[in-house]
C-alpha positions in Angstrom: -22.5 3.1 -4.3 -21.8 6.8 -4.4 -23.1 8.2 -7.8 -20.4 11.0 -7.8 -17.6 8.4 -7.6 -18.6 5.3 -9.4 -16.4 2.3 -8.9 -14.4 0.8 -11.7 -13.7 3.9 -13.6 -11.5 6.9 -13.4 -8.0 7.0 -11.6 -7.7 3.3 -10.8 -8.5 2.3 -14.4 -6.1 5.0 -15.8 -3.4 3.6 -13.6 -4.1 0.0 -14.7 -3.9 1.0 -18.3 -0.8 3.0 -17.7 0.8 0.1 -16.0 0.1 -2.3 -18.9 2.4 -0.5 -21.4 4.3 -3.6 -22.6 3.8 -7.4 -22.6 6.8 -7.8 -20.2 5.2 -5.5 -17.6 1.8 -7.2 -18.0 3.5 -10.7 -17.6 5.4 -9.4 -14.5 2.1 -8.1 -13.0 0.3 -11.2 -13.7 3.0 -13.2 -11.8 2.8 -10.9 -9.0 -1.0 -11.1 -8.9 -0.8 -14.9 -8.9 1.7 -14.8 -6.0 -0.6 -12.4 -4.1 -3.5 -14.8 -4.6 -1.5 -17.5 -2.8 -0.7 -15.5 0.2 -2.5 -14.4 3.3 -4.4 -11.0 2.3 -3.0 -9.3 5.4 0.5 -10.3 4.6 0.0 -9.0 1.1 -1.4 -5.8 2.5 1.6 -5.4 4.9 4.1 -6.0 2.1 2.3 -3.4 -0.1 2.4 -0.9 2.9 6.0 -1.5 3.4 6.7 -0.8 -0.3 4.7 2.4 0.1 6.7 3.4 3.2 9.8 2.9 1.2 8.5 5.0 -1.7 7.5 7.7 0.7 11.1 7.8 2.1 12.4 8.2 -1.4 9.8 11.0 -2.2 10.7 12.9 1.0 14.4 12.6 0.5 14.1 13.7 -3.1 12.0 16.7 -1.9 14.7 17.5 0.6 17.3 17.4 -2.1 15.2 19.6 -4.4 14.8 22.2 -1.7 18.5 22.1 -0.9 19.2 22.7 -4.6 16.8 25.6 -4.6 18.6 27.1 -1.6 21.9 26.9 -3.5 20.1 28.7 -6.5 18.9 31.3 -4.0 22.5 31.9 -2.8 23.7 32.1 -6.3 21.0 34.7 -7.2 21.8 36.7 -4.1 25.6 36.7 -4.7 25.1 37.8 -8.3 22.2 40.2 -7.9 19.9 38.0 -10.0 16.2 38.8 -9.2 14.4 36.1 -7.2 11.4 35.8 -9.4 11.9 34.0 -12.6 8.4 33.6 -14.1 9.6 31.9 -17.2 11.2 29.2 -15.1 8.0 28.5 -13.2 6.3 28.0 -16.5 8.9 25.4 -17.6 8.5 23.4 -14.5 4.7 23.5 -14.6 4.8 22.4 -18.3 7.2 19.6 -17.5 4.9 18.4 -14.8 1.9 18.6 -17.1 3.6 16.6 -19.7 4.7 14.0 -17.2 1.0 13.7 -16.0 -0.2 13.2 -19.6 2.4 10.6 -20.3 1.8 8.6 -17.2 -2.0 8.8 -16.8 -1.8 11.0 -13.8 -4.0 14.0 -13.0 -2.6 17.2 -14.3 -4.6 19.2 -11.7 -2.9 17.1 -8.9 0.6 17.7 -10.3 -0.1 21.4 -10.8 -1.4 21.7 -7.2 1.7 19.8 -5.9 4.1 22.0 -7.8 2.3 25.2 -6.7 3.0 24.0 -3.1 6.6 23.2 -3.9 7.2 26.5 -5.8 5.6 28.4 -2.9 8.0 26.9 -0.5 11.0 27.4 -2.9 10.0 31.1 -3.0 9.8 31.4 0.7 13.2 29.9 1.1 14.8 32.2 -1.5 13.1 35.2 0.1 14.9 34.2 3.3 18.2 33.8 1.5 18.1 36.9 -0.5 16.7 38.9 2.4 13.4 40.1 1.0 10.8 40.7 3.7 7.4 39.3 2.8 4.7 41.9 2.4 1.5 42.1 4.4 -1.0 39.3 3.8 
């Protein structure tokens, strides 16, 4: 066993704890676990992968919608001479992600990094819309 990543602690246990927030949820998960025990392990794995694929489609579509909204914001800023950079807004978005992470047992560092990527892409799109040429790297 890898000493740096011991089994049975960390993210998996955090998710399990977060998923057991009510008796109803625990009861539903227990029934799902019982059903999984009666099925072929490969069928269960495929069903879980199918579920994950659906979640990925939803995630990607939501991200597309978010970027589309950001483009509309960029157009509004351009049309009304509003500066592209709004540092206070970035702080609001990051704080909301941090609160979500804390509430749902997720890694704040993961969500911070994810939002840094999303915000960087948003800024790139707004730069294109507003017409700001990127500086030398």
